[in-house]
C-alpha positions in Angstrom: 134.7 105.1 80.1 134.7 108.5 81.8 135.6 108.6 85.5 133.9 110.5 88.3 135.2 114.0 88.7 137.2 115.3 91.7 136.5 118.5 93.6 139.3 121.0 93.6 141.3 121.0 96.8 140.8 124.8 97.0 137.3 124.2 98.3 138.4 122.2 101.3 138.6 124.4 104.4 139.8 123.3 107.8 138.3 119.9 108.8 135.3 120.3 111.1 135.6 118.4 114.4 133.1 115.6 114.8 130.1 114.8 112.6 127.5 115.9 115.1 124.8 113.8 116.5 121.2 113.7 115.8 119.1 113.6 112.9 116.9 111.2 111.4 117.1 112.0 107.9 117.5 108.7 107.0 118.0 107.2 103.9 117.0 110.3 102.3 119.4 111.5 104.3 118.4 113.2 101.1 115.2 114.2 101.9 114.9 112.6 104.9 115.6 114.6 107.9 114.9 117.8 109.5 118.6 118.4 109.6 118.5 118.1 105.8 115.8 120.7 105.6 117.6 123.0 108.0 120.9 122.5 106.4 119.5 123.3 103.0 117.9 126.4 104.3 121.0 127.5 106.1 123.6 126.0 103.7 125.9 127.4 101.1 127.1 130.5 102.8 130.6 129.0 102.6 132.3 130.4 99.6 134.5 128.8 97.1 138.0 130.0 96.0 138.7 132.7 93.6 137.1 132.1 90.2 140.4 132.5 88.4 141.2 128.8 88.6 137.7 127.5 87.7 137.4 124.5 85.4 135.7 124.4 82.1 131.9 124.4 82.2 131.7 121.0 80.5 133.9 118.0 80.3 134.6 116.1 77.2 133.2 112.6 77.3 136.6 110.9 77.8 138.2 113.6 79.9 139.1 112.9 83.5 138.7 116.0 85.6 141.9 117.0 87.4 141.2 120.3 89.0 144.0 122.8 90.0 144.8 122.6 93.7 145.4 125.9 95.6 145.7 126.9 99.2 142.8 129.4 99.2 140.3 128.6 101.9 136.6 128.4 101.1 135.7 131.2 103.5 138.1 133.7 102.2 136.0 135.0 99.3 132.3 135.8 99.6 130.4 135.2 96.4 126.8 135.2 95.4 124.8 132.4 96.8 124.0 130.1 93.8 120.9 128.7 95.5 119.1 132.0 95.0 118.7 131.6 91.2 118.6 129.2 88.3 118.0 125.5 88.5 119.3 125.4 92.1 116.4 127.6 93.2 113.9 125.8 91.1 114.9 122.4 92.7 114.9 123.7 96.3 111.5 125.5 95.9 109.9 122.9 93.6 110.7 120.0 96.0 109.9 121.7 99.3 106.6 119.8 99.8 108.3 116.5 99.0 111.0 117.3 101.6 108.3 117.8 104.2 106.5 114.5 103.3 109.7 112.5 103.5 110.8 113.8 106.9 107.3 113.0 108.4 107.3 109.3 107.5 106.9 106.9 110.5 110.4 105.6 110.1 111.9 109.1 110.3 109.7 110.3 113.2 110.4 107.1 115.1 114.1 107.5 114.6 114.0 111.1 115.8 112.5 109.8 119.1 115.2 107.2 119.5 113.0 104.3 118.6 115.0 103.0 115.7 116.0 99.4 115.6 119.0 97.6 114.1 117.0 95.3 111.8 115.2 98.2 110.1 118.4 100.2 109.8 120.2 97.2 108.2 117.2 96.9 105.8 117.6 100.5 104.9 121.3 100.0 104.2 120.4 97.1 102.0 118.0 99.1 99.9 120.6 101.9 99.6 123.1 99.4 98.2 120.9 98.4 95.3 119.8 102.0 94.6 123.3 103.5 94.6 124.7 100.6 92.6 122.1 101.4 89.9 122.7 105.2 90.2 126.5 105.2 90.0 126.7 102.7 87.2 124.3 105.0 85.3 126.3 108.1 86.1 129.6 106.4 85.0 128.2 105.4 81.6 125.9 108.3 81.0 125.7 109.9 77.6 124.7 113.2 79.1 127.5 115.8 79.6 125.6 117.5 82.4 125.3 114.3 84.4 129.0 113.6 84.0 129.8 117.2 85.0 128.1 116.8 88.3 129.4 113.3 89.0 132.1 113.9 91.7 134.2 111.0 92.9 134.0 112.3 96.5 130.3 111.6 96.5 130.4 107.9 95.4 128.8 105.7 98.1 128.8 102.1 96.9 132.1 101.1 98.5 131.1 102.6 101.8 127.8 100.8 101.8 129.6 97.5 101.1 131.6 98.0 104.3 128.3 98.6 106.3 126.7 95.5 104.8 129.7 93.3 105.7 129.3 94.6 109.3 125.6 93.8 109.5 125.5 90.6 107.6 129.0 89.2 107.6 131.4 88.4 104.8 128.8 86.4 102.8 126.3 89.4 102.6 126.2 89.3 98.8 124.6 85.9 98.8 122.0 86.9 101.4 120.6 90.1 100.1 117.9 90.8 97.5 116.3 94.2 96.7 112.9 94.8 98.3 109.9 95.6 96.1 110.3 99.4 96.7 114.1 99.2 96.0 113.4 97.3 92.8 111.0 99.9 91.5 113.5 102.6 92.4 116.3 100.9 90.5 114.0 100.3 87.5 113.3 104.0 87.3 117.0 104.8 87.4 117.7 102.5 84.5 114.7 103.7 82.5 115.8 107.3 82.8 119.5 106.4 82.0 118.4 104.7 78.8 115.7 107.1 77.6 116.3 110.5 79.1 119.7 110.5 80.8 119.5 114.2 81.5 117.0 113.5 84.2 119.7 111.6 86.2 120.6 115.1 87.5 117.5 115.0 89.6 118.7 111.7 91.2 122.1 113.3 91.9 120.5 116.3 93.5 118.0 114.4 95.7 120.3 111.7 97.0 123.8 113.2 97.2 122.9 116.5 98.7 120.7 114.8 101.3 123.5 112.5 102.1 125.9 115.3 102.7 123.7 117.2 105.1 121.1 115.1 107.0 122.9 111.9 106.3 126.0 112.7 108.2 124.0 113.7 111.3 121.9 110.5 111.0 125.1 108.5 111.1 125.9 109.9 114.6 122.4 109.2 115.8 122.4 105.7 114.5 125.8 105.0 116.2 124.5 106.2 119.6 120.9 104.9 119.5 121.6 101.5 118.0 124.8 100.9 120.0 127.1 100.6 117.0 130.6 100.4 118.1 133.2 102.9 116.8 130.9 104.0 114.0 130.8 100.5 112.5 127.8 100.2 110.1 127.7 103.9 109.4 130.4 104.3 106.7 127.7 105.4 104.3 127.2 108.6 106.2 130.9 109.6 106.3 132.6 111.7 103.6 136.3 111.7 104.5 137.2 113.4 101.2 134.8 116.3 101.9 135.8 118.0 105.1 133.8 121.2 104.4 130.3 120.1 103.3 128.9 123.6 103.0 131.6 124.7 100.6 131.2 121.6 98.6 127.4 122.0 98.3 127.8 125.7 97.3 130.1 124.7 94.5 127.9 121.8 93.4 125.0 124.2 93.1 127.1 126.6 91.2 128.1 123.9 88.7 124.4 122.9 88.5 123.4 126.4 87.5 126.2 126.5 84.8 124.6 123.7 82.8 123.1 125.0 79.4 119.6 123.8 80.0 116.3 125.1 78.5 113.4 126.1 80.7 111.6 123.0 79.7 114.6 120.8 80.6 114.8 122.4 84.0 111.1 121.8 84.7 111.5 118.2 83.7 114.4 117.8 86.1 112.3 119.3 89.0 109.5 117.0 88.1 111.8 114.0 88.2 113.2 115.1 91.6 109.8 115.0 93.1 109.3 111.5 91.7 112.7 110.5 93.3 111.4 111.8 96.6 108.3 109.6 96.2 110.5 106.6 95.5 112.5 107.4 98.6 109.3 107.7 100.7 108.3 104.3 99.4 111.5 102.9 100.8 110.9 104.4 104.2 107.3 103.3 104.4 108.4 99.8 103.5 110.5 99.7 106.6 109.1 98.8 110.0 109.2 102.4 111.2 106.2 102.6 113.5 107.4 104.2 116.8 105.3 101.7 118.8 106.6 98.7 116.8 110.1 100.0 117.2 109.6 100.5 121.0 108.4 96.9 121.3 111.4 95.6 119.4 113.7 97.6 121.7 112.0 96.0 124.8 112.1 92.6 123.2 115.8 93.0 122.3 116.5 94.1 125.9 114.9 91.0 127.4 116.6 88.7 124.8 119.9 90.1 125.9 119.2 89.7 129.6 118.0 86.1 129.1 121.1 85.3 127.0 119.0 84.7 123.9 120.4 87.4 121.8 
């Protein structure tokens, strides 16, 4: 069974200090936040190392990717922005409207205003667990070489989500949780694509993982401060300790995406699937109790429960 790939160390520049605060990209961290949109628009100026040590365009099915490690910093070499052409451009442009719809859901706008609540956030983490479990199992066993090529170990999220669930629900969290209707539909689509048209899993990698890297990390800081989470507990999902330079990583991911030998029809199908993935993510957000007024009431109620010793 093929393993997830590892990004070459040459892409890792100096570690940035802090994760930053604020963004409500939520579970989409993927589509879900203005920071995601802004980061996507701004992103990928960071360059990768010299092309001399680049890995093969495709991996054999049983090959484990071990990339050469060099000391070249990501910012030392300026290269063409891969987001300006190919499938990368098609995906960014073709999902622009879906991005906007996702970041304007009630849950996201309420979170931006500091009206998030712990219960809704924990419910989001629960949905993410079932979704990422289905995704990463499908990536791991995919028959499509392109999916395996873009499956980097540094991006895997299930283990981090499990830490968060243990924090919110305690050690017996596995026995307590079930997927919501929206999460179940999302998982069904992932498994359907994996079985029938595995190439379309690329759309799921693009939509979820890139959003996680940009908007998601900022949302983690916002959740920590607005929900009173101590020492970042409950936000492991939003941290990528193996990816200190997210812009360099994203730039290289886009470049590898463009290197896949896909026909125009295959690219269009991936863009179409990406828009469907956004819709599935929006369903998750709309399923949450994200109304700003409702969230405000829950915050007030929580305050009084604490003061009365009922919390």
